[in-house]
C-alpha positions in Angstrom: 100.1 97.7 120.1 103.0 96.4 117.9 102.9 92.6 118.1 106.6 91.6 118.3 107.3 88.6 120.5 110.3 88.9 122.9 112.3 85.9 124.1 112.1 83.8 120.9 115.7 82.4 121.0 115.7 79.0 122.8 119.4 79.5 123.6 118.9 82.8 125.5 117.2 82.4 128.8 115.2 85.3 130.1 116.9 87.5 132.6 115.7 90.6 134.4 117.9 92.8 132.2 116.7 91.2 128.9 113.0 91.5 130.1 113.5 95.2 131.2 115.1 96.1 127.9 112.3 94.5 125.8 109.4 95.8 127.9 110.8 99.4 128.0 108.3 101.7 129.8 106.1 98.6 130.6 108.8 97.1 132.8 107.6 99.3 135.7 104.1 97.7 135.4 105.7 94.2 135.0 107.7 94.7 138.2 104.6 95.8 140.1 102.8 92.8 138.7 105.5 90.4 140.0 105.3 92.0 143.5 101.5 91.8 143.5 101.4 88.1 142.6 102.7 87.1 146.1 99.8 89.1 147.7 97.4 87.2 145.4 98.8 83.8 146.5 100.0 83.2 142.9 103.4 81.8 142.1 105.1 82.3 138.7 106.6 79.2 137.2 110.2 79.4 135.9 110.5 80.6 132.3 110.4 77.7 129.9 110.9 77.5 126.1 107.9 76.0 124.3 108.5 74.7 120.8 104.9 75.0 119.8 104.9 78.8 120.4 108.6 79.2 119.6 109.0 81.4 122.6 109.8 81.5 126.3 106.6 81.5 128.5 105.7 81.4 132.1 102.6 80.3 133.9 100.8 81.8 136.9 99.8 79.0 139.4 97.9 78.7 142.6 99.5 76.2 145.0 97.9 74.9 148.2 98.1 71.9 150.5 95.0 69.9 151.2 93.8 68.8 154.7 95.5 65.5 154.1 98.8 67.1 153.2 98.7 66.7 149.4 100.3 69.5 147.4 98.0 70.8 144.7 98.6 73.2 141.8 96.0 75.0 139.7 97.2 76.8 136.5 95.7 80.2 136.3 97.2 82.0 133.3 100.0 82.1 130.8 102.5 85.0 130.6 104.3 86.1 127.5 106.5 89.1 126.8 106.2 91.4 123.8 107.9 94.5 122.6 106.6 97.2 125.0 104.0 95.1 126.8 103.3 91.7 128.3 100.3 89.4 127.7 98.3 87.4 130.2 96.4 84.6 128.6 93.4 82.9 130.3 91.3 79.9 129.2 87.7 79.5 130.5 84.9 77.1 129.9 82.2 78.5 127.6 79.6 77.9 130.3 81.2 80.6 132.5 81.2 83.4 129.9 78.2 85.2 131.3 79.6 85.0 134.9 82.8 86.5 133.6 81.0 89.4 132.0 79.3 90.1 135.3 82.6 90.6 137.1 83.7 94.1 138.2 86.2 94.5 135.3 86.7 97.1 132.7 84.4 97.5 129.6 87.4 96.8 127.4 88.0 93.4 129.1 84.3 92.6 129.0 84.4 93.3 125.2 87.4 90.9 124.9 85.4 88.2 126.7 82.3 88.9 124.6 84.2 88.6 121.3 86.5 85.7 122.2 86.1 82.7 119.9 85.4 79.2 121.1 88.1 76.6 121.0 88.3 72.8 120.6 86.2 70.4 118.7 83.1 71.1 120.7 83.8 74.8 121.4 83.6 74.2 125.1 86.4 76.7 125.9 87.5 80.1 124.9 90.7 82.0 125.5 91.4 85.7 126.1 94.6 87.6 126.1 95.1 90.9 127.9 97.9 93.1 126.7 99.3 94.9 129.7 101.3 98.1 129.7 99.5 100.2 132.3 99.0 99.6 136.0 95.2 100.2 135.7 94.9 97.0 133.7 96.3 94.8 136.5 93.0 94.9 138.5 91.3 92.9 135.7 94.1 90.4 135.7 93.7 89.8 139.5 89.9 89.6 139.3 90.1 87.0 136.5 92.8 85.0 138.3 90.7 85.0 141.5 87.7 83.9 139.5 89.8 80.9 138.1 90.9 80.1 141.7 87.3 80.1 143.0 85.4 78.5 140.0 87.7 76.2 138.1 
């Protein structure tokens, strides 16, 4: 897929119209993704401009209230928009790589997990980015998000 970032201008906040125009055919998948998040108990953070990436990003979060009434938030993934597709980025501890590969996900996603490079000084984490432009790919996103909710 062509790697052209959308939403690079810090002065132009993302709107549904701008997003739809940039995603093109993939906007239908993006719209389904947004609807599905609610069923997955995932909320999407408001779009925010990040200077380090020079782009507007959002974050998928799991929110819950503890038995004592404390509100908790667990970040699950990062969301970025590209010309014709959107990316979902996850970060996992290296020690969970084998468990991730055993999940009921596509061979393509398992290959991404297998080839993902370690990060940090001690290489204790790795990141993976899924380029989404087809509804079939969403099942892997939901499986990985659920794994993060349950394990991390």
